[in-house]
C-alpha positions in Angstrom: 132.8 121.5 129.6 134.0 119.9 132.8 134.5 116.2 133.4 131.6 116.1 135.8 129.3 117.7 133.3 130.4 115.3 130.6 129.7 112.4 133.0 126.1 113.6 133.4 125.5 114.5 129.8 126.7 111.3 128.2 124.3 108.9 130.0 121.4 111.3 129.4 122.3 111.5 125.7 122.6 107.7 125.5 119.2 107.3 127.2 117.5 109.7 124.8 119.1 107.9 121.8 117.8 104.6 123.2 114.3 106.0 123.6 114.5 107.3 120.1 115.4 103.9 118.8 112.4 102.3 120.5 110.2 105.1 119.1 111.5 104.4 115.6 110.8 100.7 116.1 107.2 101.5 116.8 106.8 103.5 113.5 105.1 106.5 115.1 103.6 107.9 111.8 101.7 104.7 111.2 100.6 104.6 114.8 99.3 108.2 114.6 97.4 107.4 111.5 95.7 104.4 113.2 94.7 106.6 116.1 93.1 109.2 113.8 91.2 106.4 112.1 90.0 104.9 115.4 88.8 108.3 116.6 87.1 109.1 113.3 85.3 105.7 113.3 84.1 106.3 116.9 83.0 109.7 115.9 81.0 108.6 112.8 79.5 105.6 114.7 77.9 108.0 117.2 77.8 111.1 115.0 79.9 113.1 117.4 78.9 111.7 120.7 81.3 108.9 121.6 82.1 108.3 125.3 85.4 110.1 125.9 86.8 107.5 128.3 86.0 104.6 125.9 87.7 106.4 123.0 90.7 107.3 125.0 91.2 103.7 126.2 90.6 102.4 122.7 93.2 104.8 121.3 95.7 103.9 124.0 95.2 100.2 123.4 95.5 100.7 119.7 98.7 102.7 120.0 100.3 99.9 122.1 99.2 97.1 119.7 100.3 99.1 116.7 103.7 99.7 118.3 104.0 95.9 118.8 103.0 95.2 115.2 105.6 97.6 113.9 108.3 96.2 116.1 107.5 92.6 115.1 107.4 93.7 111.4 110.8 95.2 111.7 112.2 92.1 113.4 110.9 89.9 110.7 112.3 92.2 108.0 115.6 93.0 109.7 117.7 91.3 107.0 115.7 92.7 104.0 115.8 96.1 105.6 119.6 96.0 105.7 119.5 95.7 101.9 117.4 98.8 101.3 118.8 102.3 101.5 115.7 103.9 103.1 115.6 101.2 105.9 119.2 100.3 106.5 119.6 102.8 109.2 116.7 101.4 111.3 117.5 100.2 114.8 117.7 96.5 114.0 119.7 96.4 110.7 122.1 99.1 112.0 122.7 97.1 115.2 121.5 99.8 117.7 118.9 97.4 119.0 119.2 93.6 119.3 116.7 91.0 118.1 115.9 90.1 121.7 115.2 93.7 122.6 112.9 94.2 119.7 111.0 91.0 120.4 110.7 91.9 124.1 109.4 95.3 123.2 106.9 93.8 120.7 105.6 91.3 123.3 105.3 93.8 126.1 103.4 96.3 123.9 101.1 93.6 122.6 100.3 92.3 126.1 99.8 95.9 127.4 97.6 96.9 124.5 95.5 93.8 124.7 94.9 94.1 128.4 94.0 97.8 128.0 91.4 97.0 125.4 90.0 93.9 127.2 89.8 95.5 130.6 88.9 99.1 129.7 86.8 98.8 126.5 85.3 95.5 125.3 85.9 92.1 123.9 85.0 93.1 120.3 87.4 96.0 120.3 90.1 93.6 121.6 89.4 91.0 118.9 89.6 93.5 116.1 92.9 94.9 117.4 94.4 91.4 117.6 93.1 90.6 114.1 94.7 93.8 112.8 98.0 92.7 114.4 97.8 89.2 112.9 97.0 90.5 109.5 99.9 92.9 109.5 102.6 90.7 111.1 101.6 87.2 110.1 100.1 87.8 106.7 101.2 91.0 105.1 104.9 91.0 106.2 105.8 87.5 105.0 103.8 88.0 101.8 106.0 90.9 100.7 108.7 88.5 99.5 106.3 86.0 98.0 103.5 87.7 96.1 102.2 91.0 94.8 99.0 90.3 96.7 100.8 91.6 99.8 99.5 95.1 99.0 95.8 94.0 99.1 96.5 92.1 102.4 98.2 95.1 103.8 95.3 97.3 102.8 93.0 95.0 104.8 95.2 95.4 107.8 95.2 99.1 107.3 91.4 99.3 107.1 90.7 97.2 110.2 91.4 100.0 112.8 88.0 101.4 111.6 86.5 98.3 113.4 88.5 99.0 116.5 87.1 102.5 116.8 83.5 101.5 115.8 83.3 98.5 118.2 84.7 100.7 121.0 81.4 102.7 121.0 79.2 99.6 121.2 77.4 100.7 118.0 76.0 97.8 115.9 77.7 97.4 112.5 75.8 99.0 109.6 76.5 100.3 106.1 78.3 103.3 107.5 81.0 101.1 109.0 81.3 99.1 105.8 81.7 102.3 103.8 84.3 103.6 106.1 86.3 100.4 106.0 86.1 100.5 102.2 87.4 104.1 102.1 90.4 103.1 104.1 91.0 99.9 102.0 90.7 101.6 98.7 92.7 104.7 99.7 95.8 102.6 100.3 96.2 101.5 96.6 97.0 105.0 95.1 99.1 105.7 98.2 101.1 102.4 98.2 101.5 102.3 94.4 103.1 105.7 94.5 105.5 104.6 97.2 106.2 101.3 95.4 107.2 103.2 92.3 109.5 105.7 94.1 111.3 102.9 96.0 111.1 100.2 93.4 114.9 99.8 93.2 115.1 99.4 97.0 112.3 96.9 97.0 114.0 95.0 94.2 117.2 94.7 96.1 115.3 93.4 99.1 113.4 90.8 97.1 110.0 92.4 97.8 107.4 91.3 95.3 105.9 94.8 94.7 103.9 95.3 91.5 106.5 97.9 90.4 109.2 95.3 90.8 107.4 92.4 89.0 106.1 94.7 86.3 108.7 97.5 86.1 106.9 99.7 83.5 104.5 100.8 86.3 101.5 100.6 84.1 99.8 97.9 86.2 100.6 99.8 89.4 99.1 102.9 87.8 96.0 101.0 86.7 95.4 99.7 90.2 95.8 103.3 91.5 93.2 104.5 89.0 90.7 101.8 89.7 90.9 102.4 93.5 90.7 106.1 93.2 87.7 105.8 90.9 85.9 103.4 93.3 86.7 105.8 96.2 84.4 108.5 94.8 81.1 106.7 95.3 82.3 104.7 98.3 83.3 107.9 100.2 79.7 109.1 100.4 78.2 105.8 101.6 78.8 106.5 105.3 76.7 109.7 105.0 74.1 108.6 102.6 73.4 105.5 104.7 72.6 107.7 107.7 69.0 109.0 107.8 68.8 112.8 107.7 72.3 113.3 106.4 73.8 113.5 102.9 73.9 117.2 102.2 74.7 118.4 98.7 77.7 120.3 100.2 79.2 117.1 101.6 78.6 115.1 98.5 80.0 117.8 96.3 83.1 118.1 98.5 83.7 114.3 98.6 83.3 114.0 94.8 85.7 116.9 94.1 88.3 115.6 96.5 88.1 112.1 95.0 88.2 113.5 91.4 91.4 115.4 92.2 93.1 112.2 93.4 91.7 110.3 90.4 93.2 112.8 88.0 96.6 112.4 89.5 96.3 108.6 89.5 95.4 108.7 85.8 98.4 110.9 85.0 100.7 108.4 86.8 99.1 105.5 84.9 99.5 107.3 81.6 103.2 107.9 82.0 104.7 106.5 85.2 107.5 108.7 86.6 109.0 109.9 89.9 107.4 113.4 89.6 104.0 112.0 88.9 104.3 109.4 91.7 105.3 112.1 94.2 102.2 114.1 93.2 100.0 111.1 93.6 101.6 110.4 97.0 101.0 114.0 98.2 97.4 113.8 96.9 96.8 110.6 98.9 98.2 112.3 102.0 95.8 115.2 101.5 92.9 112.9 100.7 92.6 110.7 103.7 92.6 113.3 106.6 90.4 115.6 104.6 87.9 112.9 103.9 87.9 111.8 107.5 87.4 115.4 108.7 84.5 115.8 106.3 82.9 112.7 107.5 83.2 113.8 111.1 81.6 117.1 110.3 78.9 115.6 108.1 76.1 116.1 110.6 76.7 119.9 110.5 77.4 120.5 106.8 
């Protein structure tokens, strides 16, 4: 490779690495999940007839606000992240990005997302997005080193994107919206308890007060996973049963079977906590949510 070619390639590689660091700072997997939830909520609120422009702007604004929340979260946790194997290589603890760069990114994304929602969607949608940001950054994040209640607070933050998508359509709140919020809230307990078990040593080193750290046998974490998975079964059919003319036997049977599968794996994890059973529960939770959302979106036709 010639010197001239090297001179061109190196800046390009550095730029791509920089972009990758900012992308990692925004936690793209969480952002994508929030976008799916926003879309599903808008779809259920109108039963398949949301205004495309409203939903696109709602999803764009949510993406920007979510990126800001993730960046602010990583800035607040930069020192504890440095003590955990799975997070030590993140842009801030590794030194690839500075604190000032992370804070600037978080501020710019928050302003851009807020303006997008306020100017292109509506005030209610904007308010729900800001509340989600505040719950995640100002409540959930600092609670992680203080109390095991951080999981419940984080579950609230994780469920609020339902309200962003719902309010973007202008549809009045009803039992369908409440049911969908509860689905997202309850789903996070089996999901998070499995993660908390698998990374309990990391969380312990970082000083995070996860239930698997405070009560290392894992039985209490398993019990929370079981209770949430059990509650999910009736709650998952509320958005459909609350809608006149819906609630087919096929949908109800599918929702119950899906929930029963996750409940069975949660019960196995509670009975004898272990890495293998935690991974099975984690995989089940990753199957459960998208499948449940797709079923809800298709409910008018099944």
